[in-house]
C-alpha angles and dihedrals in degrees: 000000000000124000098264090049089048090050093051091047089053093049088050090050092049094048091059096056111105111252093241089059100045097089092051088045090050094051093046096051093043087061093046091050090049087060092052088052099046122042090199087071121075130190139185119202119189120189118192119195109203092195093076103006097245127142130205124201124202121186128190119199091347132110119218093268093050090047091052092050091050092052092047091051089050093051091048092048091049092050093050096046090048089053089053092046093244125145105224100175125093 
């Protein structure tokens, strides 16, 4: 896929996101893009498909060990927030 095809594909993807989810998508994709622009930033994105119970994990600027540490820290933070009754997710 060349760059023009990729751009058209991305525009098509974005145009199919419901309006009420676009602001959250924009904030999320901005942070992901920041990671691609700055090697000092790391990210791990996990996508779970409930249809077939599969998970895909994408890491940006993170080795396996770093990604694992990030996922563990996320799990601990979510557990702590849940115990306190907080809603930590956007």
